[in-house]
C-alpha positions in Angstrom: -117.9 -151.3 -93.8 -121.0 -149.0 -94.6 -120.5 -145.1 -94.6 -122.6 -144.8 -91.5 -119.5 -146.3 -89.5 -117.1 -144.0 -91.3 -116.0 -140.7 -89.6 -114.5 -137.9 -91.9 -112.7 -134.9 -90.5 -112.5 -131.7 -92.4 -109.7 -129.1 -91.4 -110.5 -126.0 -93.4 -110.9 -122.4 -92.4 -113.4 -121.6 -95.2 -116.8 -122.0 -93.2 -118.8 -122.1 -96.3 -116.7 -124.9 -98.0 -116.9 -126.8 -94.7 -120.6 -126.4 -94.4 -121.2 -127.5 -98.2 -118.9 -130.4 -97.9 -120.4 -131.5 -94.5 -123.9 -131.3 -95.8 -123.1 -133.5 -98.7 -121.2 -136.0 -96.8 -123.9 -136.4 -94.2 -126.3 -137.0 -96.9 -124.0 -139.7 -98.2 -124.2 -141.2 -94.7 -120.7 -140.3 -93.2 -120.3 -138.9 -89.8 -118.6 -135.5 -90.3 -116.5 -133.5 -87.8 -114.5 -130.3 -88.6 -112.1 -127.8 -87.4 -111.1 -124.5 -88.8 -107.6 -124.5 -87.4 -104.7 -126.8 -87.8 -103.7 -127.2 -84.2 -107.3 -128.1 -83.3 -107.6 -130.5 -86.3 -104.4 -132.3 -85.2 -105.9 -132.9 -81.5 -109.2 -134.0 -83.2 -107.3 -136.5 -85.2 -105.8 -137.9 -81.9 -109.2 -137.9 -80.0 -111.6 -139.1 -82.9 -109.2 -141.4 -84.9 -111.4 -140.5 -88.3 -111.2 -143.0 -91.1 -110.3 -140.0 -93.5 -109.1 -136.4 -93.5 -109.9 -133.6 -95.8 -107.1 -131.1 -95.2 -106.8 -127.6 -96.5 -103.3 -126.5 -97.4 -103.7 -122.8 -96.4 -104.8 -122.4 -92.7 -104.6 -119.5 -90.5 -102.5 -121.0 -87.9 -100.5 -123.7 -89.6 -99.4 -124.8 -93.0 -101.3 -127.8 -94.4 -98.0 -129.5 -95.4 -96.7 -129.2 -92.0 -99.8 -130.7 -90.4 -99.7 -133.6 -93.0 -96.2 -134.4 -91.9 -97.1 -134.3 -88.3 -100.1 -136.7 -88.8 -98.1 -139.1 -90.9 -95.7 -139.7 -87.9 -98.5 -141.3 -85.8 -101.6 -141.8 -88.0 -102.2 -143.7 -91.3 -105.7 -142.4 -92.0 -106.1 -141.5 -95.7 -105.6 -137.7 -96.3 -107.0 -135.6 -99.2 -105.6 -132.3 -99.6 -108.0 -129.5 -100.5 -106.2 -126.4 -102.0 -106.4 -123.5 -104.5 -102.6 -124.2 -105.2 -102.6 -125.9 -108.5 -98.9 -125.8 -109.6 -97.0 -129.1 -110.2 -94.6 -128.4 -107.4 -97.3 -127.7 -104.9 -98.9 -131.0 -105.9 -95.8 -133.1 -105.6 -94.9 -131.4 -102.3 -98.3 -132.4 -100.9 -97.9 -136.0 -101.9 -94.3 -136.3 -100.6 -95.7 -135.0 -97.2 -98.0 -138.0 -96.9 -101.2 -137.1 -98.7 -103.0 -139.8 -100.4 -104.9 -137.6 -102.9 -105.0 -133.8 -104.0 -108.0 -132.0 -105.3 -108.0 -128.3 -106.4 -110.5 -125.9 -105.4 -113.1 -125.1 -106.9 -114.3 -128.6 -107.3 -117.5 -130.4 -107.7 -118.7 -132.5 -104.9 -119.2 -135.4 -107.2 -115.5 -135.3 -107.9 -114.6 -135.3 -104.2 -117.1 -138.0 -103.4 -115.7 -140.3 -106.2 -112.1 -139.9 -104.8 -113.4 -140.6 -101.2 -115.1 -143.6 -102.5 -112.1 -144.9 -104.3 -109.9 -144.5 -101.3 -112.3 -146.5 -98.9 -112.6 -149.2 -101.9 -109.1 -149.8 -101.9 -109.0 -150.1 -98.1 -112.0 -152.4 -98.1 -110.5 -154.5 -100.7 -107.3 -155.1 -98.8 -109.4 -156.2 -95.6 -111.4 -158.7 -97.5 -108.5 -161.2 -97.3 -105.7 -160.8 -94.7 -103.5 -163.1 -97.0 -103.5 -164.1 -100.6 -101.3 -166.5 -102.5 -100.3 -167.0 -106.2 -97.7 -169.4 -107.3 -94.5 -168.7 -105.4 -95.8 -165.2 -104.1 -97.7 -164.4 -100.9 -99.3 -161.1 -100.0 -100.1 -160.1 -96.4 -102.5 -157.2 -96.6 -102.5 -156.6 -92.8 -98.7 -156.2 -92.6 -98.4 -155.1 -96.1 -95.6 -157.6 -96.5 -94.7 -159.7 -99.6 -93.0 -163.1 -99.4 -91.4 -165.0 -102.2 -91.0 -168.7 -101.3 -91.4 -167.6 -97.7 -88.7 -164.9 -97.9 -89.8 -161.2 -97.1 -89.4 -159.0 -100.1 -89.4 -155.3 -99.5 -91.6 -153.1 -101.9 -92.0 -149.5 -102.1 -95.2 -148.0 -101.6 -96.1 -147.6 -105.3 -94.7 -151.2 -106.1 -97.2 -152.5 -103.3 -99.9 -150.4 -104.7 -99.3 -151.8 -108.3 -99.2 -155.4 -107.1 -102.4 -154.9 -105.1 -104.1 -153.4 -108.2 -103.0 -156.2 -110.3 -104.1 -159.2 -107.8 -107.6 -157.3 -107.6 -108.1 -157.8 -111.2 -106.4 -161.1 -112.0 -106.1 -162.5 -115.4 -107.5 -159.1 -116.9 -105.7 -156.9 -119.3 -105.4 -153.6 -117.7 -104.5 -150.5 -120.0 -101.6 -148.1 -119.0 -104.1 -145.3 -118.6 -106.3 -147.4 -116.2 -103.2 -148.2 -114.0 -102.0 -144.7 -113.9 -105.3 -143.4 -113.0 -105.5 -146.0 -110.1 -102.0 -145.3 -108.9 -101.5 -141.8 -109.2 -104.0 -139.1 -108.2 -103.1 -137.0 -111.3 -102.1 -139.4 -114.1 -101.1 -136.3 -116.4 -98.0 -136.1 -114.3 -96.9 -139.5 -115.8 -98.9 -139.6 -119.1 -95.8 -138.6 -121.3 -93.2 -140.5 -119.1 -92.1 -144.0 -118.9 -92.7 -143.9 -114.9 -95.2 -146.8 -115.0 -92.9 -149.1 -117.0 -90.0 -148.3 -114.6 -92.0 -149.1 -111.5 -93.2 -152.5 -113.1 -89.8 -153.4 -114.2 -88.5 -152.9 -110.6 -91.5 -154.8 -109.3 -90.8 -157.6 -111.6 -87.1 -158.0 -110.4 -88.4 -158.4 -106.8 -91.3 -161.0 -107.4 -90.6 -162.7 -110.7 -88.4 -165.9 -110.6 -87.1 -164.8 -114.1 -87.6 -161.1 -114.4 -86.4 -161.2 -118.2 -89.3 -163.6 -119.0 -92.0 -162.6 -116.5 -94.9 -165.1 -115.7 -96.9 -163.0 -113.2 -96.9 -159.4 -114.6 -97.0 -159.9 -118.4 -97.1 -157.2 -121.1 -100.0 -157.0 -123.3 -98.8 -155.3 -126.5 -100.7 -152.2 -127.3 -102.7 -152.3 -124.1 -100.8 -152.5 -120.9 -100.2 -155.4 -118.5 -101.9 -158.3 -116.8 -101.5 -160.3 -113.9 -101.4 -164.2 -114.2 -103.1 -165.6 -111.2 -102.7 -169.4 -112.5 
């Protein structure tokens, strides 16, 4: 899908920021609509069904976290939060409320553009094929279901994102840093933890026939992981 067919909604009360972002997004080919109020923004989501939402955390009539929670009950459009709050707790709270990404003001438009493109690329990638199979594994991108020998296996959001990332790069060694940056909006949160290994270990238990000796997601010593498609 080209940018010309994608609508982005900006919900932000800073008129200068809205005009700057709107101008750049328009130059990039997107259709842009905006609101300076939370309640109005929610109504615009219902009316226009935007492909992506840029949501400020601090609005005069509603808190951005509450708006995100309300939208997530009925809509699955990607949400990028725009905020001056840069503490770890604020970022975690934003993601837990349903945001897909988080960018701290002030920011360069090139960074915002890159994050928007990355989100749309992930969506477009999943639409190329409705289903994809590897060995005993089948992935349905439309329903976001994973089947092992025709039996549905429930994956968490992070586990599905990891599996989707691996199958998009079959038989290629992916570094830990690359995987973390693709899965988490701010890989610094995880750079000094074993979170990635824990998620992969749990994913292996669900999709591997023998998790102790995995054949689908294999460890590449000193590098990261690789997905074996054959």
